[in-house]
N, CA, C and O atoms as a CHARMM CRD file, in Angstrom:
* protein
*
  352
    1    1 MET  N     30.13300 -16.67100 -24.56600 PROA 1      0.00000
    2    1 MET  CA    29.78600 -17.13000 -23.24200 PROA 1      0.00000
    3    1 MET  C     29.12300 -15.99000 -22.48100 PROA 1      0.00000
    4    1 MET  O     29.60200 -14.85600 -22.50200 PROA 1      0.00000
    5    2 LEU  N     28.04300 -16.29100 -21.82300 PROA 2      0.00000
    6    2 LEU  CA    27.28800 -15.31400 -21.04900 PROA 2      0.00000
    7    2 LEU  C     27.92400 -15.13000 -19.67900 PROA 2      0.00000
    8    2 LEU  O     28.16400 -16.09800 -18.95800 PROA 2      0.00000
    9    3 ARG  N     28.19600 -13.86700 -19.32600 PROA 3      0.00000
   10    3 ARG  CA    28.78500 -13.58000 -18.01300 PROA 3      0.00000
   11    3 ARG  C     27.75500 -12.83400 -17.17900 PROA 3      0.00000
   12    3 ARG  O     27.13100 -11.88500 -17.65300 PROA 3      0.00000
   13    4 ARG  N     27.58700 -13.25200 -15.97500 PROA 4      0.00000
   14    4 ARG  CA    26.63400 -12.61100 -15.07900 PROA 4      0.00000
   15    4 ARG  C     27.36300 -11.81700 -14.00500 PROA 4      0.00000
   16    4 ARG  O     28.50100 -12.11000 -13.63800 PROA 4      0.00000
   17    5 SER  N     26.67700 -10.82200 -13.52600 PROA 5      0.00000
   18    5 SER  CA    27.23500  -9.99600 -12.46500 PROA 5      0.00000
   19    5 SER  C     27.34000 -10.81100 -11.17600 PROA 5      0.00000
   20    5 SER  O     26.55900 -11.73300 -10.94200 PROA 5      0.00000
   21    6 GLN  N     28.30400 -10.45800 -10.35900 PROA 6      0.00000
   22    6 GLN  CA    28.47300 -11.13800  -9.07700 PROA 6      0.00000
   23    6 GLN  C     27.54900 -10.56100  -8.00000 PROA 6      0.00000
   24    6 GLN  O     27.48800 -11.08400  -6.88800 PROA 6      0.00000
   25    7 ARG  N     26.83300  -9.48600  -8.33200 PROA 7      0.00000
   26    7 ARG  CA    25.91900  -8.89000  -7.36200 PROA 7      0.00000
   27    7 ARG  C     24.72900  -9.81500  -7.12800 PROA 7      0.00000
   28    7 ARG  O     24.29100 -10.50100  -8.05200 PROA 7      0.00000
   29    8 PRO  N     24.20000  -9.84100  -5.90100 PROA 8      0.00000
   30    8 PRO  CA    22.99200 -10.63400  -5.66200 PROA 8      0.00000
   31    8 PRO  C     21.80600 -10.01500  -6.40900 PROA 8      0.00000
   32    8 PRO  O     21.77600  -8.80700  -6.64100 PROA 8      0.00000
   33    9 VAL  N     20.86600 -10.82100  -6.77000 PROA 9      0.00000
   34    9 VAL  CA    19.68600 -10.35500  -7.48100 PROA 9      0.00000
   35    9 VAL  C     18.88900  -9.45300  -6.55000 PROA 9      0.00000
   36    9 VAL  O     18.58800  -9.83600  -5.42000 PROA 9      0.00000
   37   10 SER  N     18.54900  -8.27000  -7.01500 PROA 10     0.00000
   38   10 SER  CA    17.77800  -7.35600  -6.17000 PROA 10     0.00000
   39   10 SER  C     16.30200  -7.75000  -6.21600 PROA 10     0.00000
   40   10 SER  O     15.80400  -8.27000  -7.21400 PROA 10     0.00000
   41   11 THR  N     15.63700  -7.48900  -5.12400 PROA 11     0.00000
   42   11 THR  CA    14.21700  -7.82100  -5.03200 PROA 11     0.00000
   43   11 THR  C     13.41200  -6.54200  -4.99900 PROA 11     0.00000
   44   11 THR  O     13.86800  -5.52200  -4.48300 PROA 11     0.00000
   45   12 ARG  N     12.22000  -6.59800  -5.54700 PROA 12     0.00000
   46   12 ARG  CA    11.32000  -5.46300  -5.46600 PROA 12     0.00000
   47   12 ARG  C     10.57900  -5.54400  -4.14800 PROA 12     0.00000
   48   12 ARG  O     10.30600  -6.63400  -3.64400 PROA 12     0.00000
   49   13 GLY  N     10.25600  -4.39900  -3.59800 PROA 13     0.00000
   50   13 GLY  CA     9.45900  -4.37400  -2.38300 PROA 13     0.00000
   51   13 GLY  C     10.30200  -4.64900  -1.15100 PROA 13     0.00000
   52   13 GLY  O     11.43000  -4.16900  -1.03300 PROA 13     0.00000
   53   14 LEU  N      9.75100  -5.41300  -0.25400 PROA 14     0.00000
   54   14 LEU  CA    10.40700  -5.66600   1.01800 PROA 14     0.00000
   55   14 LEU  C     11.56500  -6.63600   0.84900 PROA 14     0.00000
   56   14 LEU  O     11.50200  -7.56600   0.04600 PROA 14     0.00000
   57   15 ASN  N     12.59900  -6.41100   1.60100 PROA 15     0.00000
   58   15 ASN  CA    13.72900  -7.32400   1.54700 PROA 15     0.00000
   59   15 ASN  C     13.50200  -8.49700   2.49900 PROA 15     0.00000
   60   15 ASN  O     12.46600  -8.57100   3.16100 PROA 15     0.00000
   61   16 ARG  N     14.44600  -9.39200   2.56500 PROA 16     0.00000
   62   16 ARG  CA    14.26000 -10.61100   3.35300 PROA 16     0.00000
   63   16 ARG  C     14.10200 -10.35700   4.84000 PROA 16     0.00000
   64   16 ARG  O     13.46200 -11.14400   5.53700 PROA 16     0.00000
   65   17 ASN  N     14.67400  -9.27200   5.33600 PROA 17     0.00000
   66   17 ASN  CA    14.59400  -9.01300   6.76700 PROA 17     0.00000
   67   17 ASN  C     13.56800  -7.93100   7.09900 PROA 17     0.00000
   68   17 ASN  O     13.77200  -7.14800   8.02700 PROA 17     0.00000
   69   18 HSD  N     12.46300  -7.88200   6.34600 PROA 18     0.00000
   70   18 HSD  CA    11.43000  -6.88200   6.60800 PROA 18     0.00000
   71   18 HSD  C     10.70500  -7.18700   7.91500 PROA 18     0.00000
   72   18 HSD  O     10.81800  -8.28300   8.46500 PROA 18     0.00000
   73   19 ASN  N      9.97400  -6.21800   8.39100 PROA 19     0.00000
   74   19 ASN  CA     9.25400  -6.33800   9.64400 PROA 19     0.00000
   75   19 ASN  C      7.92500  -7.05800   9.39400 PROA 19     0.00000
   76   19 ASN  O      6.98700  -6.45900   8.86900 PROA 19     0.00000
   77   20 HSD  N      7.84200  -8.32000   9.76100 PROA 20     0.00000
   78   20 HSD  CA     6.66100  -9.13600   9.48800 PROA 20     0.00000
   79   20 HSD  C      5.42300  -8.60500  10.20400 PROA 20     0.00000
   80   20 HSD  O      4.32700  -8.61400   9.64400 PROA 20     0.00000
   81   21 LEU  N      5.59600  -8.14600  11.43000 PROA 21     0.00000
   82   21 LEU  CA     4.46000  -7.62900  12.19600 PROA 21     0.00000
   83   21 LEU  C      3.89700  -6.37500  11.54200 PROA 21     0.00000
   84   21 LEU  O      2.68100  -6.23700  11.40900 PROA 21     0.00000
   85   22 LEU  N      4.76400  -5.46800  11.13600 PROA 22     0.00000
   86   22 LEU  CA     4.31000  -4.23600  10.49700 PROA 22     0.00000
   87   22 LEU  C      3.63100  -4.52900   9.16000 PROA 22     0.00000
   88   22 LEU  O      2.64200  -3.88500   8.81000 PROA 22     0.00000
   89   23 LYS  N      4.15300  -5.48800   8.42300 PROA 23     0.00000
   90   23 LYS  CA     3.52400  -5.88400   7.15900 PROA 23     0.00000
   91   23 LYS  C      2.11100  -6.39800   7.41800 PROA 23     0.00000
   92   23 LYS  O      1.17800  -6.05100   6.69400 PROA 23     0.00000
   93   24 ARG  N      1.95600  -7.21900   8.44200 PROA 24     0.00000
   94   24 ARG  CA     0.64000  -7.76700   8.78500 PROA 24     0.00000
   95   24 ARG  C     -0.31800  -6.65600   9.22500 PROA 24     0.00000
   96   24 ARG  O     -1.50300  -6.68500   8.89100 PROA 24     0.00000
   97   25 VAL  N      0.19700  -5.68400   9.97100 PROA 25     0.00000
   98   25 VAL  CA    -0.63400  -4.56200  10.41900 PROA 25     0.00000
   99   25 VAL  C     -1.18800  -3.80500   9.22000 PROA 25     0.00000
  100   25 VAL  O     -2.38300  -3.51500   9.17400 PROA 25     0.00000
  101   26 PHE  N     -0.33800  -3.47900   8.24700 PROA 26     0.00000
  102   26 PHE  CA    -0.80900  -2.72700   7.08300 PROA 26     0.00000
  103   26 PHE  C     -1.75600  -3.54900   6.21600 PROA 26     0.00000
  104   26 PHE  O     -2.71500  -3.00500   5.66900 PROA 26     0.00000
  105   27 LYS  N     -1.50500  -4.84700   6.08100 PROA 27     0.00000
  106   27 LYS  CA    -2.40700  -5.67800   5.28500 PROA 27     0.00000
  107   27 LYS  C     -3.77200  -5.81400   5.95900 PROA 27     0.00000
  108   27 LYS  O     -4.79800  -5.80300   5.27800 PROA 27     0.00000
  109   28 ASN  N     -3.79800  -5.94300   7.29000 PROA 28     0.00000
  110   28 ASN  CA    -5.07300  -6.00900   8.00600 PROA 28     0.00000
  111   28 ASN  C     -5.79000  -4.66500   7.97400 PROA 28     0.00000
  112   28 ASN  O     -7.01400  -4.61800   7.85000 PROA 28     0.00000
  113   29 ALA  N     -5.04500  -3.58300   8.08200 PROA 29     0.00000
  114   29 ALA  CA    -5.64500  -2.25600   7.98700 PROA 29     0.00000
  115   29 ALA  C     -6.25100  -2.04100   6.59700 PROA 29     0.00000
  116   29 ALA  O     -7.31200  -1.43000   6.46500 PROA 29     0.00000
  117   30 ALA  N     -5.58200  -2.53900   5.57600 PROA 30     0.00000
  118   30 ALA  CA    -6.10600  -2.41200   4.21100 PROA 30     0.00000
  119   30 ALA  C     -7.39700  -3.18900   4.04900 PROA 30     0.00000
  120   30 ALA  O     -8.31500  -2.73600   3.36500 PROA 30     0.00000
  121   31 THR  N     -7.47600  -4.35800   4.67300 PROA 31     0.00000
  122   31 THR  CA    -8.71300  -5.14600   4.60500 PROA 31     0.00000
  123   31 THR  C     -9.87300  -4.35500   5.19600 PROA 31     0.00000
  124   31 THR  O    -10.96600  -4.33800   4.63100 PROA 31     0.00000
  125   32 SER  N     -9.64300  -3.70300   6.32400 PROA 32     0.00000
  126   32 SER  CA   -10.68600  -2.87500   6.94000 PROA 32     0.00000
  127   32 SER  C    -10.98700  -1.64500   6.08900 PROA 32     0.00000
  128   32 SER  O    -12.14800  -1.27600   5.91700 PROA 32     0.00000
  129   33 ALA  N     -9.95100  -1.01600   5.56200 PROA 33     0.00000
  130   33 ALA  CA   -10.12500   0.20400   4.77700 PROA 33     0.00000
  131   33 ALA  C    -10.87900  -0.04800   3.47800 PROA 33     0.00000
  132   33 ALA  O    -11.49300   0.87000   2.93500 PROA 33     0.00000
  133   34 CYS  N    -10.84300  -1.26600   2.97900 PROA 34     0.00000
  134   34 CYS  CA   -11.54700  -1.59000   1.73500 PROA 34     0.00000
  135   34 CYS  C    -13.05200  -1.70500   1.93800 PROA 34     0.00000
  136   34 CYS  O    -13.81100  -1.67700   0.96900 PROA 34     0.00000
  137   35 HSD  N    -13.48400  -1.83300   3.17700 PROA 35     0.00000
  138   35 HSD  CA   -14.90800  -1.97400   3.46800 PROA 35     0.00000
  139   35 HSD  C    -15.57000  -0.65200   3.81500 PROA 35     0.00000
  140   35 HSD  O    -16.77200  -0.49000   3.60100 PROA 35     0.00000
  141   36 SER  N    -14.80700   0.29600   4.34900 PROA 36     0.00000
  142   36 SER  CA   -15.37100   1.60300   4.68700 PROA 36     0.00000
  143   36 SER  C    -14.23500   2.61000   4.80600 PROA 36     0.00000
  144   36 SER  O    -13.07600   2.24300   5.00200 PROA 36     0.00000
  145   37 GLY  N    -14.58500   3.87300   4.68600 PROA 37     0.00000
  146   37 GLY  CA   -13.58900   4.92000   4.84100 PROA 37     0.00000
  147   37 GLY  C    -13.13500   5.49500   3.51200 PROA 37     0.00000
  148   37 GLY  O    -13.64900   5.12800   2.45600 PROA 37     0.00000
  149   38 PRO  N    -12.16600   6.40000   3.57500 PROA 38     0.00000
  150   38 PRO  CA   -11.74900   7.12100   2.37600 PROA 38     0.00000
  151   38 PRO  C    -11.00400   6.27100   1.34200 PROA 38     0.00000
  152   38 PRO  O    -10.86800   6.69600   0.19500 PROA 38     0.00000
  153   39 PHE  N    -10.52800   5.10500   1.71000 PROA 39     0.00000
  154   39 PHE  CA    -9.80400   4.25100   0.76300 PROA 39     0.00000
  155   39 PHE  C    -10.73500   3.27200   0.04100 PROA 39     0.00000
  156   39 PHE  O    -10.31500   2.60200  -0.90200 PROA 39     0.00000
  157   40 LYS  N    -11.99100   3.18500   0.47600 PROA 40     0.00000
  158   40 LYS  CA   -12.94700   2.24500  -0.11700 PROA 40     0.00000
  159   40 LYS  C    -13.19800   2.54600  -1.59500 PROA 40     0.00000
  160   40 LYS  O    -13.27600   1.63000  -2.41400 PROA 40     0.00000
  161   41 ALA  N    -13.32500   3.82600  -1.93100 PROA 41     0.00000
  162   41 ALA  CA   -13.60900   4.20300  -3.32100 PROA 41     0.00000
  163   41 ALA  C    -12.48800   3.73800  -4.25800 PROA 41     0.00000
  164   41 ALA  O    -12.75700   3.23600  -5.34900 PROA 41     0.00000
  165   42 GLY  N    -11.25300   3.90500  -3.83700 PROA 42     0.00000
  166   42 GLY  CA   -10.12600   3.46700  -4.66200 PROA 42     0.00000
  167   42 GLY  C    -10.11900   1.96000  -4.84600 PROA 42     0.00000
  168   42 GLY  O     -9.82500   1.46100  -5.93200 PROA 42     0.00000
  169   43 TYR  N    -10.44000   1.23900  -3.78600 PROA 43     0.00000
  170   43 TYR  CA   -10.52600  -0.22900  -3.86300 PROA 43     0.00000
  171   43 TYR  C    -11.63100  -0.63300  -4.82900 PROA 43     0.00000
  172   43 TYR  O    -11.41900  -1.46700  -5.70900 PROA 43     0.00000
  173   44 ASP  N    -12.81300  -0.03700  -4.66300 PROA 44     0.00000
  174   44 ASP  CA   -13.94900  -0.38600  -5.52800 PROA 44     0.00000
  175   44 ASP  C    -13.66000  -0.08900  -6.99000 PROA 44     0.00000
  176   44 ASP  O    -14.03400  -0.87000  -7.86500 PROA 44     0.00000
  177   45 GLN  N    -13.00200   1.02500  -7.26600 PROA 45     0.00000
  178   45 GLN  CA   -12.66200   1.38200  -8.64900 PROA 45     0.00000
  179   45 GLN  C    -11.71200   0.35700  -9.25800 PROA 45     0.00000
  180   45 GLN  O    -11.88300  -0.04400 -10.40900 PROA 45     0.00000
  181   46 ARG  N    -10.72400  -0.06100  -8.50000 PROA 46     0.00000
  182   46 ARG  CA    -9.75900  -1.03100  -9.01900 PROA 46     0.00000
  183   46 ARG  C    -10.41800  -2.37200  -9.31800 PROA 46     0.00000
  184   46 ARG  O    -10.14800  -2.99000 -10.34800 PROA 46     0.00000
  185   47 VAL  N    -11.27600  -2.81200  -8.42000 PROA 47     0.00000
  186   47 VAL  CA   -11.96200  -4.09600  -8.62300 PROA 47     0.00000
  187   47 VAL  C    -12.90900  -3.99300  -9.81700 PROA 47     0.00000
  188   47 VAL  O    -13.01200  -4.92700 -10.61200 PROA 47     0.00000
  189   48 ALA  N    -13.60700  -2.84900  -9.94500 PROA 48     0.00000
  190   48 ALA  CA   -14.52100  -2.64700 -11.06800 PROA 48     0.00000
  191   48 ALA  C    -13.78500  -2.66000 -12.40700 PROA 48     0.00000
  192   48 ALA  O    -14.35300  -3.06800 -13.42000 PROA 48     0.00000
  193   49 ARG  N    -12.51600  -2.21300 -12.42100 PROA 49     0.00000
  194   49 ARG  CA   -11.72500  -2.21600 -13.65700 PROA 49     0.00000
  195   49 ARG  C    -11.09600  -3.57200 -13.95500 PROA 49     0.00000
  196   49 ARG  O    -10.40300  -3.73400 -14.95900 PROA 49     0.00000
  197   50 GLY  N    -11.34200  -4.54800 -13.07700 PROA 50     0.00000
  198   50 GLY  CA   -10.87800  -5.89600 -13.35100 PROA 50     0.00000
  199   50 GLY  C     -9.66900  -6.34400 -12.55200 PROA 50     0.00000
  200   50 GLY  O     -9.16900  -7.45000 -12.76300 PROA 50     0.00000
  201   51 MET  N     -9.19300  -5.52200 -11.64900 PROA 51     0.00000
  202   51 MET  CA    -8.05100  -5.92800 -10.82100 PROA 51     0.00000
  203   51 MET  C     -8.52900  -6.96600  -9.80800 PROA 51     0.00000
  204   51 MET  O     -9.63300  -6.85500  -9.27500 PROA 51     0.00000
  205   52 ALA  N     -7.71800  -7.94700  -9.55000 PROA 52     0.00000
  206   52 ALA  CA    -8.05000  -8.96200  -8.55600 PROA 52     0.00000
  207   52 ALA  C     -8.18900  -8.30200  -7.18200 PROA 52     0.00000
  208   52 ALA  O     -7.38500  -7.43800  -6.83300 PROA 52     0.00000
  209   53 PRO  N     -9.19200  -8.69400  -6.40100 PROA 53     0.00000
  210   53 PRO  CA    -9.38600  -8.08400  -5.08400 PROA 53     0.00000
  211   53 PRO  C     -8.14500  -8.15300  -4.18800 PROA 53     0.00000
  212   53 PRO  O     -7.87600  -7.21800  -3.43400 PROA 53     0.00000
  213   54 SER  N     -7.39800  -9.23900  -4.26400 PROA 54     0.00000
  214   54 SER  CA    -6.19200  -9.34300  -3.42200 PROA 54     0.00000
  215   54 SER  C     -5.14500  -8.31600  -3.82900 PROA 54     0.00000
  216   54 SER  O     -4.46800  -7.75400  -2.96800 PROA 54     0.00000
  217   55 LEU  N     -5.00000  -8.06100  -5.13100 PROA 55     0.00000
  218   55 LEU  CA    -4.04800  -7.04900  -5.59400 PROA 55     0.00000
  219   55 LEU  C     -4.53200  -5.64500  -5.27500 PROA 55     0.00000
  220   55 LEU  O     -3.72900  -4.76200  -4.97600 PROA 55     0.00000
  221   56 ALA  N     -5.84800  -5.43400  -5.33900 PROA 56     0.00000
  222   56 ALA  CA    -6.40500  -4.13100  -4.97400 PROA 56     0.00000
  223   56 ALA  C     -6.16600  -3.85800  -3.48800 PROA 56     0.00000
  224   56 ALA  O     -5.83100  -2.73400  -3.11400 PROA 56     0.00000
  225   57 ARG  N     -6.33500  -4.88300  -2.63400 PROA 57     0.00000
  226   57 ARG  CA    -6.04800  -4.72300  -1.20100 PROA 57     0.00000
  227   57 ARG  C     -4.58100  -4.43200  -0.96800 PROA 57     0.00000
  228   57 ARG  O     -4.24600  -3.60900  -0.11500 PROA 57     0.00000
  229   58 LEU  N     -3.70000  -5.08400  -1.70300 PROA 58     0.00000
  230   58 LEU  CA    -2.27100  -4.83700  -1.57800 PROA 58     0.00000
  231   58 LEU  C     -1.93300  -3.39900  -1.96500 PROA 58     0.00000
  232   58 LEU  O     -1.09500  -2.76400  -1.32600 PROA 58     0.00000
  233   59 THR  N     -2.57700  -2.88900  -2.99800 PROA 59     0.00000
  234   59 THR  CA    -2.37600  -1.50400  -3.41400 PROA 59     0.00000
  235   59 THR  C     -2.82100  -0.54900  -2.31400 PROA 59     0.00000
  236   59 THR  O     -2.15000   0.44500  -2.03400 PROA 59     0.00000
  237   60 ILE  N     -3.95700  -0.85500  -1.69100 PROA 60     0.00000
  238   60 ILE  CA    -4.44500  -0.02400  -0.59100 PROA 60     0.00000
  239   60 ILE  C     -3.48700  -0.10700   0.59200 PROA 60     0.00000
  240   60 ILE  O     -3.24900   0.90000   1.25800 PROA 60     0.00000
  241   61 ALA  N     -2.93200  -1.28600   0.86600 PROA 61     0.00000
  242   61 ALA  CA    -1.95900  -1.43100   1.95000 PROA 61     0.00000
  243   61 ALA  C     -0.73700  -0.56500   1.68400 PROA 61     0.00000
  244   61 ALA  O     -0.20700   0.06000   2.60300 PROA 61     0.00000
  245   62 ARG  N     -0.29100  -0.52400   0.44500 PROA 62     0.00000
  246   62 ARG  CA     0.85800   0.31400   0.09600 PROA 62     0.00000
  247   62 ARG  C      0.52400   1.79000   0.24300 PROA 62     0.00000
  248   62 ARG  O      1.35300   2.57800   0.69900 PROA 62     0.00000
  249   63 GLN  N     -0.70100   2.16700  -0.14500 PROA 63     0.00000
  250   63 GLN  CA    -1.12500   3.55500   0.02700 PROA 63     0.00000
  251   63 GLN  C     -1.18700   3.92500   1.50100 PROA 63     0.00000
  252   63 GLN  O     -0.78000   5.02000   1.88800 PROA 63     0.00000
  253   64 LEU  N     -1.69500   3.01700   2.31900 PROA 64     0.00000
  254   64 LEU  CA    -1.75600   3.26900   3.75400 PROA 64     0.00000
  255   64 LEU  C     -0.35600   3.44800   4.33400 PROA 64     0.00000
  256   64 LEU  O     -0.13000   4.33700   5.15500 PROA 64     0.00000
  257   65 ALA  N      0.57300   2.61200   3.91100 PROA 65     0.00000
  258   65 ALA  CA     1.94700   2.72300   4.39900 PROA 65     0.00000
  259   65 ALA  C      2.56700   4.05100   3.96300 PROA 65     0.00000
  260   65 ALA  O      3.23500   4.71100   4.75900 PROA 65     0.00000
  261   66 ALA  N      2.35500   4.44300   2.72100 PROA 66     0.00000
  262   66 ALA  CA     2.90400   5.70700   2.22700 PROA 66     0.00000
  263   66 ALA  C      2.26000   6.89800   2.93500 PROA 66     0.00000
  264   66 ALA  O      2.94200   7.86300   3.28100 PROA 66     0.00000
  265   67 THR  N      0.95100   6.82500   3.14700 PROA 67     0.00000
  266   67 THR  CA     0.24100   7.89400   3.84800 PROA 67     0.00000
  267   67 THR  C      0.71700   7.99800   5.28900 PROA 67     0.00000
  268   67 THR  O      0.93400   9.09700   5.80000 PROA 67     0.00000
  269   68 THR  N      0.88000   6.85500   5.94000 PROA 68     0.00000
  270   68 THR  CA     1.35600   6.84000   7.32100 PROA 68     0.00000
  271   68 THR  C      2.73900   7.46600   7.43100 PROA 68     0.00000
  272   68 THR  O      2.99300   8.26600   8.33100 PROA 68     0.00000
  273   69 LEU  N      3.62100   7.10800   6.53000 PROA 69     0.00000
  274   69 LEU  CA     4.97200   7.66300   6.54800 PROA 69     0.00000
  275   69 LEU  C      4.95100   9.17100   6.32200 PROA 69     0.00000
  276   69 LEU  O      5.64900   9.91200   7.01600 PROA 69     0.00000
  277   70 ALA  N      4.15800   9.62900   5.35900 PROA 70     0.00000
  278   70 ALA  CA     4.08500  11.06000   5.06400 PROA 70     0.00000
  279   70 ALA  C      3.52600  11.84600   6.25200 PROA 70     0.00000
  280   70 ALA  O      4.04200  12.91000   6.59400 PROA 70     0.00000
  281   71 ILE  N      2.48100  11.32400   6.87200 PROA 71     0.00000
  282   71 ILE  CA     1.87900  11.99800   8.02600 PROA 71     0.00000
  283   71 ILE  C      2.85400  12.00700   9.19900 PROA 71     0.00000
  284   71 ILE  O      2.97300  13.00400   9.91000 PROA 71     0.00000
  285   72 TRP  N      3.53800  10.91000   9.39100 PROA 72     0.00000
  286   72 TRP  CA     4.50200  10.80400  10.48800 PROA 72     0.00000
  287   72 TRP  C      5.63800  11.81600  10.30700 PROA 72     0.00000
  288   72 TRP  O      6.03900  12.48800  11.25700 PROA 72     0.00000
  289   73 LYS  N      6.14600  11.91600   9.08400 PROA 73     0.00000
  290   73 LYS  CA     7.24800  12.84100   8.83100 PROA 73     0.00000
  291   73 LYS  C      6.82800  14.29500   9.01400 PROA 73     0.00000
  292   73 LYS  O      7.60700  15.11600   9.49600 PROA 73     0.00000
  293   74 ARG  N      5.58800  14.61100   8.62600 PROA 74     0.00000
  294   74 ARG  CA     5.10700  15.98900   8.73400 PROA 74     0.00000
  295   74 ARG  C      4.57000  16.30900  10.12400 PROA 74     0.00000
  296   74 ARG  O      4.44900  17.48100  10.47900 PROA 74     0.00000
  297   75 GLY  N      4.25200  15.30400  10.90500 PROA 75     0.00000
  298   75 GLY  CA     3.68800  15.52700  12.23300 PROA 75     0.00000
  299   75 GLY  C      2.25400  16.03000  12.17900 PROA 75     0.00000
  300   75 GLY  O      1.83000  16.79700  13.04300 PROA 75     0.00000
  301   76 GLU  N      1.50600  15.60000  11.16400 PROA 76     0.00000
  302   76 GLU  CA     0.12600  16.05200  10.96600 PROA 76     0.00000
  303   76 GLU  C     -0.87500  15.03400  11.48200 PROA 76     0.00000
  304   76 GLU  O     -0.51200  13.93000  11.88900 PROA 76     0.00000
  305   77 GLN  N     -2.12900  15.42300  11.45600 PROA 77     0.00000
  306   77 GLN  CA    -3.24700  14.51900  11.70000 PROA 77     0.00000
  307   77 GLN  C     -3.77200  14.06500  10.33900 PROA 77     0.00000
  308   77 GLN  O     -3.64800  14.79400   9.35400 PROA 77     0.00000
  309   78 PHE  N     -4.36100  12.86400  10.27400 PROA 78     0.00000
  310   78 PHE  CA    -4.93000  12.37500   9.02300 PROA 78     0.00000
  311   78 PHE  C     -6.19600  13.14700   8.72100 PROA 78     0.00000
  312   78 PHE  O     -7.04400  13.31400   9.59900 PROA 78     0.00000
  313   79 ASP  N     -6.33900  13.62000   7.49900 PROA 79     0.00000
  314   79 ASP  CA    -7.52100  14.35000   7.05600 PROA 79     0.00000
  315   79 ASP  C     -8.17900  13.56800   5.92200 PROA 79     0.00000
  316   79 ASP  O     -7.68100  13.58000   4.79600 PROA 79     0.00000
  317   80 PRO  N     -9.30800  12.88000   6.20800 PROA 80     0.00000
  318   80 PRO  CA    -9.96200  12.09900   5.14800 PROA 80     0.00000
  319   80 PRO  C    -10.44100  12.95300   3.97600 PROA 80     0.00000
  320   80 PRO  O    -10.53900  12.45500   2.85400 PROA 80     0.00000
  321   81 GLU  N    -10.73700  14.22000   4.21600 PROA 81     0.00000
  322   81 GLU  CA   -11.16400  15.10000   3.12600 PROA 81     0.00000
  323   81 GLU  C    -10.02900  15.30000   2.12400 PROA 81     0.00000
  324   81 GLU  O    -10.27400  15.40900   0.92200 PROA 81     0.00000
  325   82 ARG  N     -8.81100  15.34700   2.60400 PROA 82     0.00000
  326   82 ARG  CA    -7.65200  15.49400   1.70200 PROA 82     0.00000
  327   82 ARG  C     -7.53300  14.27400   0.80600 PROA 82     0.00000
  328   82 ARG  O     -7.21500  14.40800  -0.37600 PROA 82     0.00000
  329   83 LYS  N     -7.78200  13.08300   1.34800 PROA 83     0.00000
  330   83 LYS  CA    -7.73500  11.85600   0.55200 PROA 83     0.00000
  331   83 LYS  C     -8.81400  11.87600  -0.52600 PROA 83     0.00000
  332   83 LYS  O     -8.57100  11.44300  -1.65200 PROA 83     0.00000
  333   84 LYS  N    -10.00700  12.37800  -0.19000 PROA 84     0.00000
  334   84 LYS  CA   -11.10000  12.46100  -1.16500 PROA 84     0.00000
  335   84 LYS  C    -10.74400  13.41900  -2.28400 PROA 84     0.00000
  336   84 LYS  O    -11.07600  13.17400  -3.44400 PROA 84     0.00000
  337   85 GLN  N    -10.06100  14.52300  -1.94200 PROA 85     0.00000
  338   85 GLN  CA    -9.65900  15.48400  -2.96800 PROA 85     0.00000
  339   85 GLN  C     -8.63200  14.90400  -3.91600 PROA 85     0.00000
  340   85 GLN  O     -8.65000  15.20100  -5.11000 PROA 85     0.00000
  341   86 GLN  N     -7.73300  14.07500  -3.39300 PROA 86     0.00000
  342   86 GLN  CA    -6.70600  13.46000  -4.23000 PROA 86     0.00000
  343   86 GLN  C     -7.32800  12.45300  -5.18700 PROA 86     0.00000
  344   86 GLN  O     -6.85700  12.29400  -6.31300 PROA 86     0.00000
  345   87 ALA  N     -8.38800  11.76700  -4.74600 PROA 87     0.00000
  346   87 ALA  CA    -9.04500  10.76500  -5.58400 PROA 87     0.00000
  347   87 ALA  C     -9.81600  11.40500  -6.71600 PROA 87     0.00000
  348   87 ALA  O     -9.99900  10.78300  -7.76300 PROA 87     0.00000
  349   88 ALA  N    -10.27300  12.63300  -6.53300 PROA 88     0.00000
  350   88 ALA  CA   -11.08900  13.29800  -7.54500 PROA 88     0.00000
  351   88 ALA  C    -10.26900  13.82100  -8.69000 PROA 88     0.00000
  352   88 ALA  O    -10.81500  14.40800  -9.62400 PROA 88     0.00000
C-alpha cells in the first residue's frame, strides 16, 4: 500500500498569497525591457534559441525581480553596463 506524506504539496515559485500587484509590475516591466534596454539582448537570444516568447518574458521578469532585490539590498544605483558585462 502506498503511503503519502501528510505535508501539503509544495509549489514552485510564488505561493498562493503572493503580491498580485507586484507580480503584474514585474511582468509589465519585462514586456518593456524586452523591447529596449540591457535585457533585450537576453530576450532576443532566448527567442532565437527556440524558447517561447512568453517564457522568455517570464525569465526576464524573474531577472528583473532578482536584480531589483540585489540593488535594493546593496543600496546601489542600477548600472546597465554591469548587466552588459554579465551577458558577455
